[in-house]
C-alpha positions as CSV (number, residue, x, y, z in Angstrom):
1,M,0.1,0.1,-0.3
2,N,1.7,3.3,-1.1
3,T,1.9,6.2,1.8
4,S,1.1,10.1,0.9
5,D,4.3,11.0,0.4
6,E,4.9,8.0,-1.9
7,L,2.0,8.9,-3.6
8,H,3.5,13.1,-3.9
9,P,7.1,12.6,-3.8
10,E,7.0,16.4,-5.1
11,R,5.1,17.6,-1.5
12,V,6.9,19.2,1.2
13,E,7.0,19.6,4.6
14,T,5.6,22.9,6.8
15,G,4.1,24.1,10.0
16,H,5.9,24.7,13.2
17,D,7.4,21.4,12.9
18,V,9.7,22.4,10.1
19,I,10.3,25.8,12.7
20,Q,11.2,23.7,15.7
21,G,13.8,22.3,13.3
22,Y,16.3,25.2,13.6
23,L,16.2,25.9,17.0
24,K,19.3,23.2,17.1
25,T,21.4,25.7,15.0
26,L,20.4,29.3,16.3
27,D,21.8,30.9,19.7
28,S,20.8,34.0,21.2
29,S,22.7,36.4,18.6
30,P,20.0,39.5,17.0
31,G,19.7,39.0,14.1
32,V,16.9,38.8,10.6
33,Y,14.6,35.7,10.1
34,R,13.1,34.8,7.0
35,M,9.7,32.5,6.6
36,L,9.5,30.7,3.0
37,D,7.0,28.6,1.6
38,Q,7.6,25.4,-0.4
39,E,8.4,27.0,-3.7
40,S,11.0,29.5,-2.0
41,R,9.1,33.0,-1.9
42,V,9.8,34.8,1.0
43,L,6.1,34.8,3.3
44,Y,7.5,36.8,6.4
45,V,10.8,38.9,7.3
46,G,11.3,39.8,11.4
47,K,14.0,40.8,13.6
48,A,14.5,39.4,17.2
49,R,16.6,40.5,19.9
50,N,17.4,36.8,20.5
51,L,16.6,34.7,17.3
52,R,16.4,31.7,19.3
53,A,13.7,32.9,21.5
54,R,11.9,34.0,18.9
55,V,11.6,31.3,16.4
56,S,10.6,29.4,19.5
57,N,7.7,31.2,19.7
58,Y,6.9,30.1,16.2
59,A,7.2,26.2,16.9
60,R,4.7,26.8,19.7
61,P,1.5,24.4,17.9
62,S,-0.6,27.3,19.1
63,G,-2.1,31.0,20.7
64,H,-1.2,32.5,17.7
65,S,-3.1,35.1,16.1
66,P,-5.1,34.0,12.8
67,R,-2.6,35.6,10.6
68,I,0.6,34.4,11.9
69,A,-0.9,30.5,12.4
70,R,-1.3,30.5,8.5
71,M,1.8,32.0,7.7
72,I,3.3,29.0,10.2
73,S,1.5,26.4,8.3
74,M,2.7,27.5,5.2
75,T,6.5,27.6,6.1
76,A,8.6,25.0,4.9
77,S,11.8,26.4,5.4
78,M,13.8,28.9,7.4
79,M,16.5,31.8,6.8
80,F,19.1,33.4,9.5
81,L,21.1,36.5,9.4
82,T,22.6,37.5,12.8
83,T,24.1,40.8,13.6
84,K,26.3,42.9,15.7
85,T,23.2,45.0,17.3
86,E,19.6,44.8,17.1
87,T,19.4,48.3,15.8
88,E,21.3,46.7,12.6
89,A,18.8,44.0,12.7
90,L,15.9,46.5,12.9
91,L,17.4,48.5,9.3
92,L,18.1,45.1,7.6
93,E,15.0,44.1,8.3
94,Q,13.1,47.0,6.8
95,N,15.7,47.2,3.8
96,L,14.5,43.5,2.9
97,I,10.9,44.2,3.6
98,K,11.3,46.9,0.7
99,Q,13.1,44.9,-1.5
100,L,11.0,41.3,-1.0
101,K,7.5,42.8,-0.7
102,P,6.6,39.5,1.8
103,K,3.2,38.3,2.2
104,F,2.6,38.5,5.5
105,N,4.9,42.1,6.6
106,V,3.3,45.1,6.9
107,L,4.1,47.0,3.3
108,L,4.5,50.8,2.7
109,R,3.6,50.0,-0.9
110,D,4.4,54.1,-1.5
111,D,7.8,55.0,-2.1
112,K,8.0,58.2,-4.2
113,S,10.8,60.8,-3.1
114,F,9.9,64.3,-2.2
115,P,10.3,67.3,-3.8
116,N,12.9,70.1,-2.3
117,I,12.9,73.9,-3.0
118,L,16.4,74.7,-4.6
119,V,18.2,78.3,-3.8
120,T,21.2,77.7,-6.7
121,A,24.7,78.9,-5.8
122,A,26.4,78.9,-8.8
123,Q,25.6,82.7,-10.2
124,D,25.4,86.2,-9.4
125,F,21.7,86.1,-9.6
126,P,20.5,82.4,-8.0
127,Q,17.9,80.9,-9.2
128,I,14.7,79.5,-7.3
129,K,13.2,76.8,-8.4
130,K,11.4,72.4,-7.6
131,H,14.3,70.0,-7.0
132,R,13.3,66.4,-6.9
133,G,16.4,63.4,-6.4
134,A,19.5,63.3,-5.5
135,K,21.2,66.7,-4.7
136,K,23.9,67.5,-6.4
137,E,23.0,70.3,-7.8
138,K,25.6,73.3,-5.5
139,G,23.2,75.5,-3.7
140,S,20.5,75.6,-0.8
141,Y,17.9,72.8,-0.4
142,Y,14.5,73.4,1.9
143,G,12.4,70.6,2.4
144,P,11.0,68.0,2.4
145,F,7.8,68.8,0.5
146,A,4.5,66.6,0.9
147,S,3.8,67.5,-3.0
148,A,4.6,68.8,-6.2
149,G,1.9,71.3,-5.7
150,A,2.9,72.5,-2.2
151,V,6.3,73.3,-3.7
152,N,4.6,75.0,-6.4
153,R,3.0,76.8,-4.0
154,T,5.7,78.1,-1.8
155,L,7.5,78.9,-5.2
156,N,4.7,81.3,-6.2
157,Q,4.6,83.0,-2.7
158,L,8.2,83.3,-2.9
159,Q,8.2,85.0,-6.3
160,R,5.2,87.5,-4.8
161,V,7.3,88.6,-1.9
162,F,11.0,88.5,-2.9
163,L,10.4,88.9,-6.9
164,L,13.2,85.9,-7.6
165,R,13.9,84.1,-10.8
166,D,12.8,81.0,-11.7
167,C,14.0,80.9,-15.5
168,S,16.5,78.4,-16.6
169,D,20.2,79.9,-16.9
170,T,19.5,79.6,-20.9
171,M,16.9,81.7,-21.1
172,F,18.2,84.0,-18.2
173,E,21.6,84.7,-20.7
174,S,19.8,85.1,-23.5
175,R,17.0,87.9,-22.6
176,T,17.4,91.4,-23.8
177,R,14.0,92.5,-22.5
178,P,11.9,91.6,-19.0
179,C,9.7,88.5,-19.7
180,L,6.2,88.2,-18.7
181,Q,7.2,87.6,-15.0
182,Y,8.1,90.9,-14.8
183,Q,5.3,92.5,-15.6
184,I,2.8,91.0,-13.6
185,K,5.1,91.9,-10.0
186,R,6.4,88.0,-9.9
187,C,10.2,88.9,-10.6
188,S,12.6,92.0,-10.5
189,A,14.5,91.2,-14.1
190,P,17.9,91.1,-12.8
191,C,18.5,89.4,-16.7
192,V,18.3,92.7,-17.8
193,G,19.2,95.0,-15.0
194,K,16.3,96.0,-13.3
195,I,18.1,95.6,-9.9
196,S,21.7,95.7,-8.8
197,P,23.5,92.4,-8.1
198,E,23.7,93.5,-4.0
199,E,20.2,94.1,-4.3
200,Y,19.2,90.7,-5.7
201,R,21.6,88.8,-3.1
202,Q,19.8,90.9,-0.1
203,T,16.1,89.7,-1.4
204,V,17.7,86.0,-2.0
205,K,18.8,85.9,1.7
206,D,15.3,87.1,2.7
207,A,14.0,84.1,1.0
208,E,16.0,81.8,2.8
209,K,15.2,83.5,5.9
210,F,11.5,83.3,4.9
211,L,11.7,79.4,4.4
212,T,14.2,78.8,8.2
213,G,10.8,80.9,9.6
214,Q,12.6,84.3,9.7
215,T,9.4,85.9,8.5
216,T,9.4,88.7,11.5
217,D,12.9,90.1,11.1
218,I,12.1,90.3,7.3
219,Q,8.5,92.4,8.2
220,A,10.4,94.6,9.9
221,R,13.5,95.2,7.6
222,L,11.2,95.2,5.2
223,A,8.2,98.2,6.8
224,S,12.1,100.3,7.9
225,E,12.3,100.5,4.2
226,M,9.2,101.4,2.9
227,S,9.4,104.4,5.9
228,Q,13.0,105.6,4.5
229,A,11.0,105.7,1.1
230,S,8.4,107.3,1.8
231,E,10.1,109.7,3.7
232,A,12.5,110.4,0.6
233,M,9.3,111.1,-0.9
234,E,10.5,107.6,-3.5
235,F,6.6,107.0,-3.5
236,E,7.1,104.0,-6.5
237,R,9.6,102.5,-4.0
238,A,7.5,102.8,-1.1
239,A,4.1,100.7,-2.5
240,A,6.8,98.3,-4.1
241,L,7.6,97.8,-0.3
242,R,3.9,98.1,0.6
243,D,2.9,94.9,-2.0
244,R,5.8,93.0,-0.6
245,I,4.4,93.2,3.4
246,K,1.2,92.5,2.1
247,A,2.2,89.4,0.1
248,L,4.3,88.5,3.2
249,T,1.3,89.0,5.4
250,Q,-1.0,86.9,3.1
251,V,1.5,84.2,2.9
252,Q,1.9,83.1,6.3
253,T,-2.3,83.5,6.7
254,A,-2.6,81.4,4.3
255,Q,-0.5,78.7,5.1
256,G,-3.0,77.1,8.3
257,I,-1.0,74.8,10.0
258,N,1.6,77.1,11.9
259,P,2.8,75.8,15.3
260,K,4.5,78.1,17.2
261,S,6.2,75.3,19.4
262,V,7.0,72.7,16.8
263,A,10.1,73.8,14.2
264,E,10.8,70.8,12.7
265,A,9.5,67.7,12.8
266,D,6.9,65.0,11.0
267,I,3.2,64.0,12.1
268,V,2.3,60.7,11.6
269,A,-0.8,59.2,12.5
270,L,-2.2,56.3,11.9
271,H,-5.8,54.8,11.4
272,L,-7.0,51.3,11.3
273,E,-10.4,50.0,10.3
274,N,-11.3,46.6,9.1
275,G,-8.3,45.3,8.0
276,Q,-7.1,48.5,6.3
277,A,-5.1,51.3,7.4
278,C,-4.0,55.1,6.5
279,V,-0.9,57.0,7.4
280,Q,-1.1,60.8,7.2
281,V,2.5,62.4,7.3
282,F,2.7,66.3,7.8
283,F,5.7,68.0,7.6
284,I,6.3,71.1,9.7
285,R,9.2,72.7,8.7
286,A,10.6,76.1,10.2
287,N,7.3,76.7,12.2
288,Q,5.5,75.8,8.5
289,N,3.2,73.3,7.3
290,W,5.0,72.0,4.1
291,G,2.1,70.0,2.9
292,N,1.0,66.5,4.0
293,R,0.3,63.4,2.0
294,D,-1.9,59.5,2.8
295,Y,-0.1,56.4,2.3
296,Y,-2.4,53.0,2.4
297,P,0.2,50.4,3.7
298,R,-0.3,46.9,3.5
299,V,-1.8,45.0,6.7
300,G,-3.8,42.4,7.8
301,A,-6.8,42.1,9.7
302,D,-5.2,41.4,13.0
303,V,-2.5,43.7,12.6
304,D,-2.0,46.1,15.7
305,A,-1.4,49.8,15.7
306,A,2.1,49.1,17.5
307,E,3.3,47.0,15.1
308,A,1.7,48.8,11.7
309,L,3.4,52.1,13.1
310,E,6.4,51.0,13.6
311,A,6.8,49.2,10.4
312,F,5.9,52.1,8.2
313,V,8.6,54.5,10.2
314,G,11.2,51.9,9.4
315,Q,9.9,51.6,5.7
316,F,9.5,55.5,5.3
317,Y,12.8,56.3,6.6
318,D,14.4,53.8,5.1
319,T,15.3,56.3,1.9
320,R,15.1,59.4,3.4
321,E,16.2,62.1,6.2
322,P,14.2,62.3,9.1
323,P,13.5,65.0,10.7
324,K,14.6,66.1,14.2
325,Q,11.3,65.0,16.2
326,I,8.5,62.6,14.8
327,I,5.3,62.9,16.6
328,L,3.7,59.8,16.5
329,S,-0.2,59.1,17.1
330,N,0.4,56.0,18.7
331,E,2.9,53.9,20.5
332,I,5.5,51.4,18.7
333,E,6.4,48.2,19.7
334,N,10.5,49.8,19.7
335,P,10.5,53.1,20.2
336,D,14.3,53.5,21.9
337,L,15.3,51.0,19.0
338,M,13.5,53.3,16.1
339,A,15.0,56.4,17.6
340,E,18.8,55.1,17.5
341,A,18.4,54.0,14.1
342,L,17.1,56.9,12.7
343,T,19.5,59.0,15.4
344,G,22.5,56.5,13.1
345,K,21.2,57.5,10.2
346,L,20.5,61.2,10.4
347,G,24.0,61.8,12.7
348,R,22.3,64.0,14.5
349,K,19.5,63.1,17.8
350,V,16.0,62.2,16.6
351,E,13.3,61.8,18.9
352,L,9.9,59.7,19.3
353,V,7.2,61.5,20.3
354,V,3.3,60.3,21.3
355,P,1.8,63.5,23.0
356,R,-0.9,63.4,25.1
357,R,-1.8,67.0,25.6
358,G,-1.0,70.6,24.2
359,E,-0.2,71.9,20.9
360,K,1.2,68.5,19.5
361,A,-1.6,66.2,20.5
362,E,-3.9,69.1,18.8
363,L,-1.8,68.5,15.8
364,I,-1.9,64.8,15.8
365,D,-5.7,64.8,16.0
366,G,-5.7,66.9,13.1
367,A,-3.7,64.4,11.3
368,L,-6.0,61.6,12.7
369,R,-9.4,62.8,11.2
370,N,-7.5,63.7,8.2
371,A,-6.7,59.8,8.1
372,R,-9.9,58.4,8.8
373,E,-11.7,60.6,6.6
374,S,-8.9,59.6,3.9
375,L,-9.3,56.3,4.7
376,A,-13.5,56.2,4.7
377,R,-12.9,58.1,0.6
378,K,-10.0,55.1,-0.1
379,M,-12.9,52.2,1.3
380,A,-16.0,54.0,-0.7
381,E,-13.9,54.0,-4.0
382,S,-12.5,50.7,-3.6
383,A,-15.8,49.3,-3.1
384,T,-17.0,51.2,-5.9
385,Q,-13.8,50.3,-8.1
386,A,-15.0,46.2,-6.9
387,K,-18.6,46.6,-8.8
388,L,-16.6,48.4,-12.3
389,L,-13.8,45.4,-12.2
390,K,-16.8,42.7,-11.7
391,G,-18.8,44.5,-14.9
392,L,-16.0,44.5,-17.2
393,A,-15.6,40.8,-16.3
394,E,-19.2,40.5,-17.0
395,A,-19.5,42.9,-20.2
396,F,-15.9,41.3,-21.6
397,D,-16.6,37.4,-21.0
398,L,-13.6,37.5,-18.3
399,S,-13.1,34.5,-15.8
400,S,-13.0,36.6,-13.1
401,P,-13.0,40.3,-12.0
402,P,-9.1,41.4,-13.5
403,G,-6.9,42.6,-11.3
404,R,-4.5,44.5,-13.5
405,V,-6.2,46.2,-16.7
406,E,-3.3,47.6,-18.6
407,V,-4.3,50.4,-21.5
408,Y,-1.7,51.4,-24.7
409,D,-1.9,54.8,-26.8
410,N,0.4,56.4,-29.0
411,S,1.1,59.9,-29.8
412,H,2.8,61.9,-32.0
413,I,3.1,64.2,-34.9
414,Q,3.1,63.0,-37.9
415,G,5.3,60.2,-36.7
416,A,7.7,62.8,-35.2
417,F,8.5,62.9,-31.4
418,A,6.7,59.4,-31.5
419,V,5.9,58.1,-28.3
420,G,4.3,55.0,-26.6
421,A,2.1,54.9,-23.3
422,M,0.7,52.1,-20.6
423,I,-1.4,53.3,-18.1
424,V,-2.4,50.9,-15.0
425,A,-5.7,50.2,-13.3
426,G,-6.7,48.0,-10.9
427,P,-8.6,47.5,-7.5
428,E,-7.5,50.9,-6.0
429,G,-8.0,52.9,-9.4
430,F,-4.9,54.1,-11.1
431,M,-1.6,52.5,-10.4
432,K,0.5,55.5,-11.3
433,N,3.2,54.4,-9.7
434,Q,3.1,51.4,-12.8
435,Y,2.4,53.8,-16.0
436,R,5.0,53.6,-18.1
437,K,6.3,55.6,-21.8
438,F,8.0,54.0,-24.2
439,N,10.3,56.0,-26.7
440,I,9.4,54.9,-30.1
441,K,12.7,53.7,-32.0
442,G,11.8,51.8,-34.8
443,E,14.1,53.4,-37.4
444,D,12.3,51.3,-40.2
445,L,8.5,52.9,-39.0
446,T,6.6,54.9,-41.5
447,P,5.8,57.8,-40.0
448,G,2.5,58.2,-38.4
449,D,2.6,54.0,-38.3
450,D,0.3,53.4,-35.6
451,F,0.3,49.9,-35.7
452,G,3.6,49.4,-36.1
453,M,4.3,51.5,-32.6
454,M,1.8,49.4,-31.1
455,K,3.5,46.5,-32.1
456,E,6.7,48.1,-30.9
457,V,5.3,48.7,-27.2
458,L,3.5,45.3,-26.9
459,T,6.8,43.8,-28.4
460,R,9.2,45.6,-25.9
461,R,6.3,45.1,-23.1
462,F,5.9,41.3,-22.9
463,K,10.1,40.5,-23.6
464,R,10.8,42.3,-20.1
465,L,7.3,40.5,-18.8
466,I,9.2,37.6,-20.0
467,K,13.0,38.1,-18.8
468,E,11.5,39.6,-15.1
469,D,8.7,37.6,-14.4
470,A,8.4,34.4,-16.4
471,E,6.6,32.8,-14.0
472,R,4.2,35.3,-13.1
473,R,5.2,35.3,-9.5
474,E,5.4,39.2,-9.0
475,G,1.8,40.5,-10.0
476,H,3.2,42.6,-13.1
477,W,1.5,40.5,-15.3
478,P,-2.3,42.2,-17.0
479,D,-5.4,40.2,-16.6
480,L,-6.8,42.3,-19.3
481,L,-5.2,44.3,-22.2
482,L,-7.5,47.7,-23.7
483,I,-6.1,48.7,-26.7
484,D,-6.9,52.4,-28.7
485,G,-8.1,51.2,-31.7
486,G,-10.1,49.0,-34.1
487,A,-9.9,45.7,-35.5
488,G,-6.7,46.3,-37.1
489,Q,-4.6,47.0,-33.7
490,V,-5.9,43.9,-32.1
491,S,-4.8,42.0,-35.3
492,A,-2.0,42.9,-34.8
493,V,-1.8,43.2,-31.2
494,A,-2.9,39.3,-31.2
495,S,-0.1,38.4,-33.5
496,I,2.7,39.5,-30.6
497,M,0.8,37.7,-28.2
498,K,0.9,34.4,-30.6
499,E,4.5,35.8,-31.0
500,F,5.6,35.7,-27.7
501,G,3.1,32.8,-26.1
502,V,0.6,34.7,-24.3
503,E,-2.0,34.1,-25.7
504,D,-4.1,33.5,-22.2
505,I,-4.7,37.2,-21.8
506,P,-7.4,38.5,-22.7
507,M,-7.3,41.9,-25.1
508,V,-9.8,44.4,-26.1
509,G,-10.1,47.0,-29.0
510,V,-11.8,50.3,-27.9
511,A,-12.7,52.2,-31.2
512,K,-14.9,54.8,-31.7
513,G,-18.4,54.5,-33.5
514,L,-18.8,55.3,-37.3
515,D,-19.6,59.4,-35.8
516,R,-16.9,59.2,-33.3
517,D,-19.0,60.3,-30.6
518,A,-17.8,59.5,-26.9
519,G,-20.5,57.2,-25.3
520,K,-20.6,55.0,-28.8
521,E,-17.2,52.8,-28.9
522,E,-17.2,49.4,-30.5
523,F,-15.7,46.9,-28.7
524,H,-12.9,44.7,-30.7
525,R,-11.9,40.9,-29.6
526,V,-10.2,38.7,-31.9
527,G,-12.2,36.6,-33.8
528,Q,-15.5,37.7,-32.9
529,R,-17.9,40.6,-34.1
530,P,-17.5,43.9,-32.4
531,F,-20.2,44.5,-30.2
532,A,-21.0,47.9,-28.0
533,L,-22.3,48.4,-24.4
534,R,-25.6,50.8,-23.5
535,H,-25.0,54.3,-23.5
536,N,-25.8,54.9,-19.9
537,D,-23.6,51.4,-18.5
538,P,-21.1,52.5,-16.2
539,V,-18.6,49.5,-17.3
540,L,-18.8,52.1,-20.3
541,Y,-17.5,55.3,-18.3
542,F,-14.9,53.3,-17.0
543,V,-13.1,52.1,-20.0
544,Q,-13.6,56.1,-21.4
545,R,-12.3,57.1,-17.9
546,M,-9.1,54.7,-18.6
547,R,-8.9,55.5,-22.2
548,D,-8.8,58.9,-21.6
549,E,-6.5,58.5,-18.8
550,A,-4.3,56.7,-21.4
551,H,-4.7,59.1,-23.9
552,R,-3.8,62.1,-21.6
553,F,-0.9,60.0,-20.4
554,A,0.8,59.6,-23.5
555,I,0.2,63.5,-25.1
556,G,1.6,64.6,-21.5
557,T,4.6,62.5,-22.5
558,H,5.1,63.7,-25.9
559,R,4.4,67.1,-25.6
560,A,7.5,66.6,-22.7
561,K,9.8,64.8,-25.8
562,R,8.6,67.8,-28.3
563,S,9.7,70.3,-25.9
564,K,13.0,68.6,-24.7
565,A,13.4,68.5,-28.8
566,V,12.7,72.4,-29.1
567,G,15.2,73.6,-26.6
568,A,18.0,71.3,-27.4
569,T,21.1,72.4,-29.6
570,P,23.8,70.5,-31.2
571,L,26.2,71.4,-28.2
572,D,24.4,68.8,-26.5
573,D,25.6,65.9,-27.8
574,V,29.4,66.9,-27.8
575,P,31.6,65.3,-25.5
576,G,33.2,66.9,-22.9
577,V,30.6,69.9,-23.2
578,G,28.2,70.5,-20.3
579,A,26.3,73.0,-19.0
580,A,28.9,75.7,-18.1
581,R,31.1,75.1,-21.1
582,K,27.5,75.2,-23.5
583,R,26.9,78.8,-21.7
584,A,30.3,80.2,-22.4
585,L,30.3,79.2,-25.9
586,L,26.9,80.6,-26.5
587,A,27.9,83.7,-24.7
588,H,31.0,83.8,-26.9
589,F,29.6,83.3,-30.3
590,G,25.8,84.0,-30.0
591,S,24.0,80.7,-31.5
592,A,24.9,76.9,-31.8
593,K,25.5,77.3,-35.4
594,A,28.3,79.8,-35.0
595,V,29.8,77.0,-32.6
596,A,29.8,74.9,-35.6
597,R,31.2,77.2,-37.8
598,A,34.1,78.5,-35.9
599,N,37.5,77.9,-36.4
600,L,39.8,76.4,-33.8
601,S,42.1,79.3,-32.6
602,D,38.6,81.0,-31.9
603,L,37.4,77.8,-30.0
604,K,40.3,78.4,-27.9
605,A,39.9,81.8,-27.1
606,V,36.6,80.9,-24.9
607,E,37.2,80.9,-21.7
608,G,36.9,77.6,-19.8
609,V,37.9,75.9,-23.3
610,S,40.9,74.1,-23.1
611,G,42.7,73.6,-26.3
612,A,42.2,69.2,-26.0
613,L,38.4,70.5,-25.8
614,A,38.7,72.8,-28.7
615,E,39.8,70.3,-30.9
616,K,36.9,68.0,-30.2
617,I,34.3,70.0,-30.5
618,Y,35.7,71.7,-33.8
619,D,36.2,67.8,-35.2
620,Y,33.1,67.3,-33.8
621,F,31.4,69.4,-36.0
622,H,33.5,69.3,-39.0
623,E,33.4,65.0,-38.9
624,R,29.5,65.6,-39.2
625,G,29.5,68.0,-41.8
């Protein structure tokens, strides 16, 4: 008689007995452990002050929450990394969670960087601008701001009050008369000498004081200057100073939350409900509110607030610089350990605070209210989205509601600046961090060949999917493709899917009706007659919304590509010519064409251009000609 193991030789043992087997190999060192399933997929990453003690808890057959019991039942093997300290274990744990995205961990799904304001330092007339990414450019950085919108609002305020330039260096150096910003009193026109370098530098200092919270000093100085100008009968200057003081007062009033006792802090508030979570983060810098953002970490139904908030804080600051103080709505599991880890990251003390009274408690109450309301809206939207996805499955004869819908579109002008775009929708709405753009590279394409462009985009998409996730484990494979177009586009895409062996993915072409009116769309599928949905069907509106979003993204990408090309010069492609030398060459010769025609001795006469570089530039243009 065969045993069950003989009948299923591939079956691997799982559960607390497997975990028990690891105990004899472990000591009391701190470290990080990973729990893996039968297919070696990571189920959970955890840290421990004492690895043996922590693993022995999992080896017990009872006393676990439903989530942990399920995780233990799926565990087929474990991996361990010991560390010198528990702080190292905490940092390693958060790093691995973000990298591996285990099923049973609390996971922060949004990892976008935050924008800053940069006041450049390289020129006589510094530029003020939005900056995102590595802080490589010389200058003073102020932030973080919660969003690009928060930065833009602050930049507008700074321009109104301090009249600083926001134009690029190339535009600044080529101006011969003031631009519109000067006309509407948003710039002091340093490009054409309407303000001296000394006066401009003073306004830059004032702007930087504003960004560090020293607004009282600025107002007092401006009021004094206005009084002096009035006494000297310089009424135009006095009026301009009066307008700046008024603008500064309006800015302070409009900012809303301006805590007196909190100079630099992040307000972090968590709301849990029905197995879902929302975390609101408010950024307080220089006693000013620099915006807020909501996050929806993945949590389980039995995750408590302490575990969820600790996981969020650890992952949130893994790639971000923490402020001096983090004000929390709840206690976390290891506050001392987290504070030590963040202090080591910042290089100065970071304090974690859970306030019970006073202004900080009021800030937390406001953030919690925002978190509750945001989560309620998201849950309502998710319920609506689930209905729409179910309706989509019924309309297109899918076996189940799609978890990932990919929508494709192209944009070009008579074949020029051609781009493809992919947007993604799922149970939580549009997944903007999954959007992708494709610069059309096909040199043999006929200008305006939409079929050819769509073929190139889909070919590149499926090649990458097969290369990176051939077994379809990572959740990046679509459950439905929507293509902007009719029978021709559907046929072209179907041939690509057949070529890559992915014919099991449903695909629908969305084409306008004969009179191209919205609401009369026809849907095309391979080997089936076109059909339409009734005019007031919510699923039709949903498809239209997805198609319009794909079109918006494609148009935006196309415009960005076209704008970049319009502002480009042949000098951009010359090896060794960076921004500074490009400016010097354009200032010396007046145009890129003049640089291309210049002889070697003239090129060597340009300040900052060495003999060797002059030869490179000369050879580049003359070899091309």
